[in-house]
C-alpha positions, -999 to +999 in steps of 0.1 A: +000+000+000+013+035-009+015+059+021-010+087+020+017+114+022+033+100-010-001+102-028-007+137-016+027+149-028+022+132-061-012+149-065+002+183-056+030+179-082+004+169-108-018+199-100+010+225-100+028+214-132+023+236-163-010+232-180-010+222-217-012+251-242-046+240-256-060+253-223-059+289-233-092+306-223-104+333-246-132+359-246-139+388-269-168+411-273-179+442-292-203+467-277-213+503-282-204+525-251-218+558-240-184+574-234-159+588-259-128+569-269-107+595-251-125+589-218-124+551-220-087+552-231-078+573-201-093+549-176-080+517-193-045+531-197-042+543-161-029+509-148-017+524-115-053+529-104-065+494-112-064+483-075-091+509-068-117+494-091-106+462-110-118+431-092-091+408-080-063+434-086-048+442-053-016+460-062-001+478-093+034+492-094+039+510-127+070+522-144+066+543-176+091+535-203+078+560-228+046+579-237+031+547-251+048+519-230+045+510-193+057+480-174+034+470-145+040+446-116+005+435-107-008+414-079-041+395-083-061+377-057-086+350-066-092+334-032-074+312-023-048+323-049-027+354-046+000+359-072+020+387-089+032+390-125+047+416-149+029+430-179+040+453-207+013+477-215+014+494-249-010+521-261-019+541-291-040+571-278-070+571-279-076+538-298-057+509-283-044+496-250-028+462-250-013+443-221+009+413-224+023+393-194+060+391-199+075+371-170+057+337-173+057+331-136+020+327-132+007+327-168+018+310-200-004+335-218-021+366-206-031+392-232-058+418-229-066+442-257-090+472-256-098+488-290-119+519-292-134+527-326-160+552-340-194+551-321-227+565-332-226+591-360-231+626-347-225+615-311-189+621-300-197+607-266-199+571-279-173+546-289-174+510-302-154+488-279-136+457-291-124+438-260-104+406-260-089+385-232-067+354-236-051+336-207-036+304-196-023+297-161+010+278-158-002+255-131-031+230-134-044+241-100-046+278-110-062+267-143-088+247-124-098+277-104-098+299-135-121+275-153-145+276-123-146+315-122-141+323-159-177+334-166-176+357-135-143+372-145-153+381-181-187+394-170-171+416-144-141+430-163-157+454-188-183+464-162-157+475-137-141+498-163-175+512-173-184+520-137-150+536-131-154+558-162-188+569-149-173+577-115-148+600-131-168+615-160-204+612-150-232+593-166-228+578-201-245+594-231-269+565-232-276+535-209-249+511-222-252+489-191-284+475-205-272+471-240-261+436-249-225+429-259-219+410-291-197+380-280-172+374-307-153+345-291-158+324-260-136+295-251-129+280-217 
């Protein structure tokens, strides 16, 4: 008979080994927003303030490399998991903010892209958002928890940024909270 402690160690090793690459979770959506591209860009590009409003982001130490590049050391907490990672955030004002995890400690893949395009004609206080998120945790244990909470994460992400934009700039030009996002990709 195999001792219980040996089985537990073997199971722990199995759960913390890197997950296979086909385990990348993806989500993308398109939706019309009641804020201008400039306003949305300013909120999304202000990574240093993420701990104030982004769920599960508990710390952000940001170093600006240039006007369009920042390096952010971020800490996330998905109970019972608390980890930190480094992302390179590149931007093209006011249209694109892209974040890519660069250190590989926690994630094999973590890429988030926010694109802001023309909104309603004759309404400069609108923009068409194209949002995409791709991620894969290195460990199977982290991947297991991510799979369990994936729906909650993707539903919460964009909403957190919209609420933050409203806190800073006031109400949107129309009620985009009740408008349905067009889901372009969903894989978990």
